[in-house]
N, C-alpha and C positions, 0 to 999 in steps of 0.2 A: 592216208593209211586207214582203212576201215576194217581190215582183217586183224583179229586179236592175236597178239603174240602168244605162243603156246605156254609160256611161263605165267601168264596172267589169266586168272579164271574169276568169273563172277557168278553170283546167284542173283538173278533178276527177279524182283518182287513187284508185281503190278498191283494197282489199287484193288481192294477186295471187291469193289463194285463190278469188276470185270472190264471196265472201260480203261484200257491201257493208255496212259498219258503219252503224248508225243515225246520222242527222245530228245527234242529240243530243250526240255527242262527236266533235269534229273537230280536225284540225291545220290551221292557216292558215300559209302560207309566203309571205312578202313579201321580195323581195330587190332589191338594186341590182346593176347589171352589174359584174362583176369581171374580173380578168385570167384568162387561159385556165386556168391551174393551179387556182386557187380555184374557178372556175366548174365545172370537171369534178368537183371534190371535192363541191361542193354538189349537183350533179346526182345523184351517187351517193348522197349522204345522202337526198335526196328518195326515191330508189328504195327504200332500206332502210326508211324510215319508212312508205312506202306498202304494204309487206308486212304491217304490223301495224295501221295506222291509216288512216282516211279522210282524205285530204290534199287541201286546197284550195290550189292554186298560183295566186297572183295573177298573171294574165297581162297585165293592162293596165298602162300606164305609171304610175309613182308620181306622186302629185300634186305640183304646184309648191309653192314656198315659202309661198304665201298661201292654199293650198287644202287643207291637211292636215286641219283640223278638219271641213270639209264632207265630205271623202272618208271620214274615219273614221266620221262619223255615218251616212253611207249604207251603209257596210260593216257596221257594227254592227246597224243596223236590218234589213238583209237577213237576217243570221243569226238575229236574234230572231224574224223572221217565220216561220222554219222551226222555231221552238221549240228552237233549239240551247241546251243547258244548260251544256256544258263545251267550252271552246276552249283549246287550247294554241297560242299565236301565236308564230311564229318570224320574227324580223326580221333581215335581213342588210344591213349598211351603212346607207344612207338608209332602207331598208325598216324598220329598227329604229325610226326616228322615228315612222312610221305605227303600228307596234305599240304604242309607248309611249302615244300618244294614244288608241288603242283601249282599252288597259287602264285609262286614267284615266277615259274616258267610260263604259265598260261593265264595271265591277268584278264584276258578277254573272255576266257572260258569259265573260270572259277569266279562266281559273283559273290559268294559268301563262304566263310569257313567257320566251323564249329569245332573247337579243340577241347577235348575232355581228358583231364589228367595227362595232358600231352607233354612230350619232351622235344627238345630241339635236335636230338640225335637218336638213332636207333639203339636203345638199350645201352647207354654208356657204361663202361666198366668202372670199377673202383679207381683204377689208375687214371682214367680220363677225368673222373670227378676230382681227383687230387690235383691234376693239372689245372682244372677250373679254379680251384682254391688258390693256387699259386698265381694264376693270371689275374684273379680279382684283386691281388695286392700289388700288381704292377701298373705303372702309369701309361702303358703303350697299347691299351685295348686288348687284343687277342694275339700277342706275339708268338705264341707257341702252336697256333692252330695249323700251321703249314707242316708241322712234324707228322701229321696224320692225313691220310687221303680220305678218311671217313667224312661223309656229308655232315655239315654243321650249319644249321640255318641262322645262327645268331648274327653273323655279319651281314645277312641279306634280309633280315626281318623288316627293315624299313621299306622294302620293295613289295610287301604284302599290302596292297592299297585297298582291297575290298574290305567290307565290314567283317570283323572277326569276333566271335563269342568265345571267351576263354572260361571254362568251367572246371571246378574241382569237386570231386565226389567225397562222400563221408570217409571213405577208406584211403584217401590220397596220402601218399608218403610225404615226408618232409621234403625230399628232393622234388617230387611232382608239384608240391605247393610252391617251392622256390622257382621252378620252371614256369609255372603259371604266372607268377608275378613278373618274371622276366618278359614273357610273351606280351602281357598287357602293356608294359611300359615301352616295349620296342616296336610293336605294331601300331601304326598311326591311328587306325580306326577300330581299336579293340574295345570290347566291353567285358567286364568281369562279373562272374557269378559263382557263388559258393553254396553248394547243397550240403547242409550239415546233418539233417535227420536221415536215418536209414530207411524210414518208412516211405513207400510210394515214390521211390527215386525215379522210376520211369515216367510217372505222371508229371513230376516236377521238371524233369528234363524236357518233356514234350511241351509243357507250358512255356519254358524258357525259350525254346526254339520258335514257338508260335509268336511270342513277344518280339523275338529278334527279327521277325519278318517286317516289323515296323521301321527298321533302319533302311533309309534310302540307299539304293545301290549307286545311283548317279551322283548324289551329293551326300555321302556318308558323314562328312565333317559338319556340314551345316545342319544336319538332322540330329546331331548328338544331343543338343540341349533339349530338344523336343522329346526324344526317346527317354532321356533321363527323367523328365517330368512325368511322362506317361507310365513308364515301367519300373523306374528305379535303376535301370542298367546304366553303369558308368565305368570309370576306371578303377574303382575301389572294390576290394573284397571285404564283405561284411560277415560277421559270424552267423547271421541268419539272413540269406541273401536270395534275391533282391527284396528289399523292404516293400511291403504293400502288395506283393504279387502272389502270396500264398506259397512261396518256396521256403 
């Protein structure tokens, strides 16, 4: 399937040099609407990435709670139809839910994921969060999840085998911070980063992504110790993170 489904739209941003990179290696950017400060930082981040990579900005609305699987399947099939071999998928907020599903469904396509203030579900309601609290006090894992047909990545996160960078921004809510900690602990090859200062957020994010490129795709587990020594990226969130990298 190389023809794009009508409900999925992209803004394709080629490198500013005019030398459009081959579709075999792309960046996918999926985001949820944020407050103005974070939105401007993310817009600047897209601009910086587009100077070096071919960037696909998802322009259509994110799927609803019950359509994440179908949306991810259409998205993955579209890129496979163009013989895309390497994708780094960046998900912000609820956009991170879609990226997680994409990485689970298409492990050969998605080679890295970057999850910024990401959640395991599309905008979970207060009622859903109350169920989360109840489940956290029960000994049977996630016994209530079958009561809802909404996509929930939590039972499948161990299947995200590619390197994953989990980032929280200065304005992250308590729930987003808790979700970030869950993602870092559940994804085998996850690295944690916490941006605390509100100044130059886009520069800090770009530097983190640049450092994240040092993680080996073929042997992410064996390179973890080396990456930790070189960049400070690891499983822990620090108050000013990562140490020694200027973030």
